[in-house]
C-alpha positions, 0 to 999 in steps of 0.5 A, spaced: 450 486 520 448 480 526 441 477 525 438 475 531 432 472 528 434 464 526 427 465 520 430 472 518 438 468 517 441 466 510 442 458 510 449 455 509 447 454 502 446 461 501 453 462 503 456 457 499 453 460 493 454 467 494 462 466 496 463 461 490 460 467 486 465 472 490 471 466 487 469 467 481 469 475 480 476 474 484 479 469 479 478 474 473 481 480 477 489 480 475 493 478 481 499 481 484 503 482 491 502 489 493 508 487 498 512 485 492 510 491 488 512 496 494 520 492 495 521 493 488 519 501 489 524 501 495 530 499 490 528 504 484 528 509 491 534 508 492 538 507 485 536 514 485 539 516 493 533 517 496 536 517 502 541 522 501 537 527 497 529 527 499 529 524 507 536 528 509 534 535 506 527 535 508 528 532 514 523 525 512 523 519 516 526 514 510 520 508 509 521 501 510 521 496 504 513 495 506 511 502 508 506 504 503 503 496 502 501 494 510 499 498 516 505 499 520 507 501 528 512 505 530 515 504 537 509 507 540 504 502 537 500 507 534 499 507 526 501 512 521 494 515 518 492 514 511 493 521 510 499 522 513 501 516 508 498 519 502 501 526 504 509 522 504 507 520 497 505 525 494 511 529 496 515 523 494 512 523 487 513 530 487 521 530 489 522 524 484 518 529 478 523 534 479 530 529 478 533 532 473 533 528 467 539 526 464 540 524 457 546 522 453 547 522 446 
């Protein structure tokens, strides 16, 4: 929120102190790249013939390597909503859970 009154604004020392605290908190959290994770998921979907057995029969558009990681824009420059991505993800999970398991003895 923008504070118009200069007497009510925090000074640069306070901003620096708060940013230092935030950096310490972030340093303790594990680091991962969501794009790399999404690319790994995409590769695994290719291993189970996702395009052939999920997209084609259900008339679904194939996802890109970064579909769930970043907001994408299509040809009409309209981004898909989070709800659309969630429902796609839920359908994909349901499909994966119903893939016949192959056991070898």
